C-alpha positions as CSV (number, residue, x, y, z in Angstrom):
1,M,0.0,0.0,0.0
2,S,1.5,3.3,-1.1
3,L,1.1,6.4,1.1
4,A,-0.1,9.6,-0.4
5,L,2.5,12.2,0.5
6,P,2.0,15.7,1.9
7,Q,1.3,18.8,-0.1
8,H,4.2,21.1,-1.2
9,N,3.8,24.7,-2.3
10,F,5.4,25.3,-5.7
11,D,7.3,28.4,-6.7
12,A,7.8,28.2,-10.4
13,K,10.7,30.7,-10.4
14,S,12.7,28.6,-8.0
15,F,11.5,25.1,-8.6
16,H,12.7,22.4,-6.3
17,V,11.1,19.2,-5.3
18,P,12.0,18.2,-1.7
19,N,13.6,14.8,-1.2
20,Q,10.9,12.4,0.0
21,S,12.9,10.0,2.1
22,E,9.7,8.3,3.1
23,A,8.8,7.3,-0.4
24,S,9.2,3.7,-1.3
25,H,12.7,2.7,-2.6
26,H,10.9,0.6,-5.2
27,T,9.7,3.6,-7.1
28,E,11.4,3.6,-10.5
29,E,9.6,6.2,-12.6
30,T,8.0,9.6,-12.1
31,C,5.1,11.1,-14.0
32,N,4.4,14.8,-13.8
33,V,0.7,15.7,-14.5
34,I,-0.6,19.3,-14.7
35,L,-4.3,20.0,-14.1
36,F,-5.8,23.1,-15.6
37,G,-9.2,24.5,-16.4
38,E,-11.7,27.1,-15.3
39,T,-12.3,27.9,-11.7
40,G,-14.8,25.6,-10.1
41,T,-14.3,22.6,-12.4
42,G,-13.1,20.3,-9.6
43,K,-9.3,20.2,-10.1
44,S,-8.7,20.0,-6.4
45,S,-11.4,17.4,-5.9
46,L,-9.9,15.3,-8.7
47,I,-6.6,15.2,-6.8
48,N,-8.5,14.0,-3.7
49,L,-10.1,11.4,-5.8
50,V,-6.9,9.8,-7.2
51,T,-4.9,10.1,-4.0
52,K,-7.8,8.8,-2.0
53,K,-7.0,11.4,0.7
54,P,-8.5,14.9,1.4
55,M,-5.1,16.5,0.5
56,A,-6.3,19.5,-1.6
57,R,-8.5,22.1,-0.2
58,T,-11.8,22.3,-2.2
59,S,-14.4,25.0,-2.6
60,Y,-17.8,25.3,-4.2
61,E,-17.5,29.0,-4.6
62,S,-17.2,30.5,-8.0
63,T,-13.9,32.2,-7.1
64,G,-12.2,28.9,-6.4
65,C,-9.7,28.1,-3.7
66,T,-6.4,27.4,-5.5
67,T,-4.4,30.6,-5.6
68,T,-1.0,29.2,-6.4
69,T,0.4,26.0,-7.9
70,N,0.5,23.1,-5.4
71,M,2.1,19.8,-6.0
72,Y,0.8,16.5,-4.5
73,E,2.4,13.0,-4.8
74,F,1.1,9.5,-4.7
75,S,2.3,6.1,-6.0
76,M,0.6,3.6,-8.2
77,L,1.4,0.4,-10.1
78,N,2.7,-1.3,-7.0
79,N,5.0,1.7,-6.1
80,L,6.7,1.5,-9.5
81,L,5.3,4.8,-10.6
82,K,5.4,8.0,-8.5
83,V,2.9,10.5,-9.7
84,K,3.2,14.3,-9.1
85,L,0.0,16.2,-9.6
86,F,0.3,20.0,-10.1
87,D,-2.9,21.8,-9.1
88,T,-3.0,25.2,-10.8
89,P,-5.1,28.3,-10.2
90,G,-8.4,28.4,-12.2
91,L,-8.5,30.2,-15.5
92,G,-11.1,32.6,-16.6
93,E,-11.5,34.7,-13.4
94,G,-11.9,38.5,-13.8
95,D,-9.9,41.1,-12.0
96,E,-12.0,40.7,-8.9
97,G,-11.2,37.0,-8.6
98,E,-8.7,35.4,-6.3
99,V,-6.3,35.0,-9.2
100,P,-7.0,37.2,-12.3
101,D,-7.0,35.3,-15.6
102,K,-3.8,36.9,-16.9
103,E,-2.0,36.0,-13.7
104,A,-3.3,32.4,-13.7
105,Q,-2.0,32.1,-17.3
106,Q,1.4,33.3,-16.3
107,V,1.6,30.8,-13.5
108,L,0.9,28.1,-16.0
109,K,3.5,29.4,-18.3
110,D,6.1,29.5,-15.5
111,L,5.2,26.0,-14.5
112,L,5.6,24.6,-18.0
113,R,8.9,26.4,-18.5
114,S,10.2,25.1,-15.2
115,L,9.3,21.5,-15.8
116,G,10.5,21.7,-19.5
117,D,10.4,18.3,-21.1
118,D,9.4,16.6,-17.8
119,V,5.7,17.3,-18.3
120,H,4.1,14.0,-19.2
121,L,0.4,14.7,-19.2
122,L,-2.0,17.7,-19.2
123,M,-5.5,17.2,-17.8
124,Y,-8.1,19.7,-19.0
125,C,-10.8,19.7,-16.4
126,V,-14.3,20.9,-17.4
127,R,-17.7,20.7,-15.7
128,G,-20.2,18.2,-17.1
129,V,-22.5,20.7,-18.8
130,R,-23.2,21.0,-22.5
131,A,-20.0,21.6,-24.5
132,R,-19.6,25.2,-25.4
133,R,-17.3,27.2,-27.6
134,A,-15.8,29.1,-24.6
135,L,-14.0,25.9,-23.6
136,Y,-11.8,26.4,-26.7
137,R,-10.2,29.5,-25.2
138,N,-8.3,27.7,-22.4
139,Y,-7.6,24.7,-24.7
140,N,-6.1,27.0,-27.3
141,F,-4.0,28.8,-24.7
142,I,-2.4,25.6,-23.4
143,R,-2.0,24.1,-26.9
144,S,-0.1,27.2,-27.9
145,Q,2.3,26.6,-25.0
146,V,3.0,22.9,-25.6
147,K,2.2,22.4,-29.3
148,D,2.1,18.7,-29.8
149,R,4.9,17.9,-27.3
150,V,2.6,16.9,-24.5
151,P,-0.7,14.9,-24.7
152,I,-3.8,16.7,-23.4
153,V,-6.7,14.6,-22.0
154,L,-10.1,15.8,-21.1
155,I,-11.5,15.2,-17.7
156,V,-15.3,15.8,-17.5
157,T,-16.4,16.3,-13.8
158,G,-19.7,16.5,-12.1
159,L,-21.3,13.6,-13.8
160,E,-22.7,11.8,-10.7
161,N,-26.2,12.4,-12.0
162,Q,-25.6,11.8,-15.7
163,E,-28.0,9.2,-17.1
164,P,-27.9,6.5,-18.0
165,D,-24.1,6.4,-17.6
166,M,-21.4,9.0,-17.1
167,E,-19.9,8.0,-20.5
168,D,-23.1,9.3,-22.2
169,W,-21.8,12.9,-21.7
170,W,-19.1,12.2,-24.3
171,K,-21.6,10.5,-26.7
172,I,-23.7,13.7,-26.6
173,N,-20.9,16.3,-26.6
174,G,-17.9,14.7,-28.1
175,Q,-18.6,15.8,-31.7
176,L,-19.3,19.3,-30.5
177,M,-15.8,19.4,-28.9
178,S,-14.3,18.5,-32.2
179,N,-16.4,21.0,-34.1
180,F,-15.0,23.7,-31.7
181,G,-11.5,22.7,-32.8
182,M,-10.4,20.7,-29.8
183,S,-8.5,17.4,-30.1
184,F,-7.6,15.2,-27.1
185,A,-5.4,12.2,-26.6
186,G,-8.1,10.6,-24.4
187,Y,-10.8,11.5,-21.9
188,A,-12.6,10.3,-18.8
189,C,-16.1,11.1,-17.7
190,V,-16.1,11.2,-13.9
191,T,-17.5,12.2,-10.6
192,T,-15.3,13.7,-7.9
193,V,-17.8,14.1,-5.1
194,T,-16.7,12.7,-1.7
195,V,-18.4,9.5,-0.8
196,D,-18.8,8.1,2.7
197,E,-20.2,4.9,4.2
198,D,-23.7,6.3,3.9
199,A,-23.4,6.9,0.2
200,G,-25.6,4.8,-2.1
201,N,-24.2,1.9,-4.1
202,R,-24.6,3.7,-7.4
203,L,-22.6,6.7,-6.3
204,K,-19.9,4.4,-4.8
205,R,-19.7,2.5,-8.1
206,R,-19.3,5.7,-10.1
207,H,-16.7,7.0,-7.7
208,D,-14.6,3.8,-8.1
209,Q,-15.1,3.9,-11.9
210,S,-13.8,7.5,-11.9
211,Y,-10.8,6.7,-9.9
212,H,-9.7,3.9,-12.1
213,A,-10.5,5.8,-15.3
214,V,-8.2,8.6,-14.3
215,C,-5.4,6.3,-13.1
216,R,-5.5,4.5,-16.4
217,L,-5.0,7.7,-18.3
218,I,-1.9,8.5,-16.1
219,E,-0.6,5.0,-16.7
220,Q,-1.1,5.2,-20.5
221,Y,0.7,8.5,-20.8
222,R,3.2,8.2,-18.0
223,S,6.3,8.9,-20.2
224,N,7.0,11.0,-23.3
225,G,7.8,7.8,-25.1
226,G,4.2,6.6,-24.5
227,Q,2.5,9.5,-26.3
228,R,0.1,8.5,-29.0
229,P,-1.3,10.5,-32.0
230,L,-3.9,13.1,-31.1
231,L,-7.4,12.1,-31.9
232,D,-10.3,14.4,-32.6
233,A,-13.7,13.8,-31.1
234,A,-15.0,11.8,-34.1
235,E,-12.1,9.4,-34.1
236,M,-12.4,8.9,-30.3
237,Q,-16.0,7.7,-30.8
238,H,-14.4,4.6,-32.3
239,N,-11.4,4.4,-30.0
240,T,-12.5,5.5,-26.5
241,I,-10.9,5.2,-23.1
242,R,-13.8,3.7,-21.3
243,Q,-14.6,3.5,-17.6
244,V,-13.2,0.4,-15.8
245,P,-16.0,-2.2,-15.3
246,L,-17.3,-2.6,-11.8
247,T,-15.9,-6.1,-11.4
248,M,-12.4,-4.5,-11.9
249,A,-13.1,-1.4,-9.9
250,V,-14.0,-3.3,-6.7
251,R,-11.0,-5.5,-7.0
252,Y,-8.5,-2.8,-5.9
253,S,-8.4,-0.9,-2.7
254,G,-5.9,1.2,-0.6
255,F,-3.7,4.0,-1.9
256,S,-2.1,2.0,-4.8
257,C,-3.7,1.0,-8.0
258,S,-2.4,-1.6,-10.4
259,Y,-3.9,-3.3,-13.5
260,P,-3.6,-6.7,-14.9
261,R,-1.5,-6.9,-18.0
């Protein structure tokens, strides 16, 4: 069982990752994942989902709660892969927001510059509402920074009530995303709500499916050598990254996730 490590504040201008002596000596590979998106799309909640710990502070307020870049670590694949998740300030806030949009964009630029070629995956987090052209603005910004060097995957949050399945959001909106000019290396339709022992079986099942779907994306793109050609929405209708079946989701527990080969 791998332990989710504590949060570290990140200063892009003097980037340094502290030595984690408590990390397992079996860890052989590191994957750096940057989360970006508008304020209130559940980036911090997504971190809590995959680390299985309330590590990142969350907020339901429109102004968001992440005001600087924070880095969180956890291990997967039987401690063979150490994942560093970078939670960034929300994009799209006005001058009255916690982090104005131009400042949030600059934070992202500084982070990308500091990590250089060590960015393995970008996760674009969006709320599970109808696809809209405004989503292209943030997509175009990040694409202009990384070109085709880093795969971008779409994480659609807030789908705990999507019927009949969370995956149906993509069936309804996937082509619209392509029409708006957005291409992704993969996607996951998820819920990031916190579940407790009183939660219903349906919500628990969707929570487990979400956890494994995101972990599989990280596993797939964990190194630059593992990048695959970008797919537009129409192509992904025929080559989708689907949710892990319930029979597989309930098989794994703890802070480590591994998959049969």
